N, C-alpha and C positions, 0 to 999 in steps of 0.2 A: 657489802661492798664485793664482801670475800664469799669469790664460787670455789667449790672445793674440786670441780670438775676441768671449770676455766683459768683456774685462779687468782688471784687475788687481784689483778689489772685485768680491763677490758678495752676496747677499740678511746672508748667512750671514754677514760680515764682524767681525765687531768693531768694537767702537768702542779699544779699545788696540791691536787690529794697523794701524786708519787711520793713527790716532795716533805707533805706531809708523815705519807707510810711509814716515808725511811728515816726522817727525826724521831715519828717514835719506837720504830724497829733500835736505835741505838739509844735512846734512852734505857727502854726496855732494861732494855743489858747494860749500861750503862748501873743501871741500879741492884740491878742480877749480881755483880765480880762489884760493885762497891761491900752491897752484903756478903761477900765470900770472903773478905778481908775481915770484917769487922766478928766471921767466924776461927780467924783461924788461929788456931789453941802452941802447948807446948808441943803438939807434936811436932809442929809442921818444921823450927830448927834441927830434928833429930833427920828429918825427911830430906830436907835440904842439902842435910850432910853424909847420909850417904848414901845419894843420884850422886854427887861431885864425888864421894871413894868408890863409885863404880870403875872397873876395864873399857874400854872395848863400848858403847852401844846401849843404849835405853832407847828402852821401847815402851811406850805411851799408846795406851785403848781407850778408849769408855765408849757411849754406846747414844751418844750425842740425840740426847730427848732431853724438849728442854720443856718448862710451864711443869 
């Protein structure tokens, strides 16, 4: 169903297919977040406290690559 040039949706893509793709995307992302939560270790509270102790603004960056 995915065409890298046209994208995942074509004119013939049904509402049901779009809904299924959306639900699948949310299921994958929620599973990834749950996995991350389980991986939190002893360093997490130290990082939170360090961030809270910062004055001014904190800038967080990332690459945003999935998979």
